[in-house]
C-alpha positions in Angstrom: -9.6 -4.4 13.3 -6.5 -6.9 13.0 -4.7 -7.4 9.8 -5.1 -10.6 7.6 -1.6 -11.4 7.8 1.9 -9.8 7.9 3.3 -12.0 5.1 0.7 -11.0 2.7 2.5 -7.4 2.1 6.4 -6.5 1.9 8.1 -3.4 0.7 11.0 -3.3 -1.4 14.1 -1.3 -0.1 13.2 1.7 -2.4 9.3 1.6 -1.5 10.6 1.7 2.3 12.9 4.8 1.7 10.1 6.5 -0.2 7.5 5.7 2.9 10.2 7.4 5.3 10.4 10.3 3.3 6.6 10.5 2.8 6.2 9.8 6.6 8.8 12.7 7.3 6.9 15.2 5.1 3.2 14.2 5.8 2.9 12.4 9.2 1.5 9.0 9.7 0.6 6.8 6.7 -1.8 4.3 5.1 -2.0 2.4 1.7 -5.3 1.5 0.0 -5.2 -1.0 -3.1 -8.4 -1.1 -4.8 -9.7 -3.2 -7.5 -10.5 -0.4 -9.8 -9.5 0.7 -13.2 -6.9 3.0 -14.5 -4.1 2.6 -11.7 -5.8 -0.5 -10.0 -2.2 -2.4 -9.7 -1.0 0.8 -7.9 -1.2 1.0 -4.0 -2.3 4.8 -3.1 -0.3 6.2 0.1 -2.5 8.8 1.8 -2.1 10.7 5.2 -3.4 7.9 7.6 -7.3 8.3 7.9 -7.4 10.6 4.7 -9.2 7.8 2.9 -12.0 6.5 4.6 -12.2 2.6 4.5 -15.6 0.7 5.4 -17.0 -2.8 5.2 -16.0 -3.1 1.4 -12.3 -3.0 2.6 -9.9 -5.6 4.3 -7.0 -4.5 6.4 -4.6 -6.8 5.0 -1.4 -5.8 7.0 0.1 -3.3 9.4 3.3 -2.6 7.9 6.6 -2.4 10.1 9.1 0.4 8.6 12.4 0.7 10.0 12.6 4.7 10.9 8.8 5.1 11.0 7.4 5.0 14.5 4.2 3.8 13.9 2.9 0.9 11.6 1.3 1.7 8.2 -2.1 0.1 7.6 -2.5 -1.3 4.1 -6.0 -1.7 3.1 -7.4 -3.6 0.0 -11.3 -3.8 -1.4 -12.8 -7.0 -0.6 -13.4 -7.7 -4.0 -9.6 -7.4 -4.9 -8.8 -9.2 -1.8 -11.0 -12.3 -2.8 -9.2 -12.2 -6.0 -5.4 -11.9 -4.7 -6.0 -13.9 -1.8 -3.1 -16.7 -2.3 -1.0 -13.4 -3.6 1.7 -12.0 -1.8 1.9 -8.3 -2.8 5.1 -6.5 -3.1 5.3 -3.0 -2.9 7.9 -1.4 -5.1 8.6 2.1 -6.7 9.2 2.9 -10.3 10.0 6.1 -12.1 7.1 8.4 -13.5 4.2 9.7 -12.4 0.9 7.8 -12.0 -2.5 9.4 -12.0 -4.5 9.4 -8.6 -4.1 11.5 -5.2 -1.3 9.4 -4.0 1.3 11.4 -1.9 4.2 10.1 -4.1 3.1 11.7 -7.1 5.0 15.1 -6.9 8.2 12.9 -6.5 8.0 11.9 -9.9 7.9 8.3 -8.9 5.0 6.0 -8.1 4.2 2.9 -6.2 3.6 -0.2 -8.0 2.7 -3.7 -7.0 4.3 -7.0 -7.8 3.1 -10.2 -6.8 3.9 -13.8 -6.3 1.6 -16.9 -5.7 2.0 -18.2 -2.1 0.6 -21.6 -0.8 -2.6 -21.7 0.4 
């Protein structure tokens, strides 16, 4: 499956550094952004393939991160994609633990989505 568009998602420098650390510790990675409650604004980072995607998910981007050999797929639930279709997602890192099973939880930080509207 081809990504919707590389311009749809970007990583801050802090997020890219965390991705590099997580890649060294866990191997190839993936992100999934759900539209659920609780940490719905927090993308979850998993070992690539650990989170099962299907017809209700959209491959939004394959992120290229300096120092990471393979692209990091960024998936989003189809319902959330429809809401955020005209939004550029910016993956950032903030202090504090989120809830969930994202790989960065033991690091004392969590990924967070910041966003801005883009032209249609």
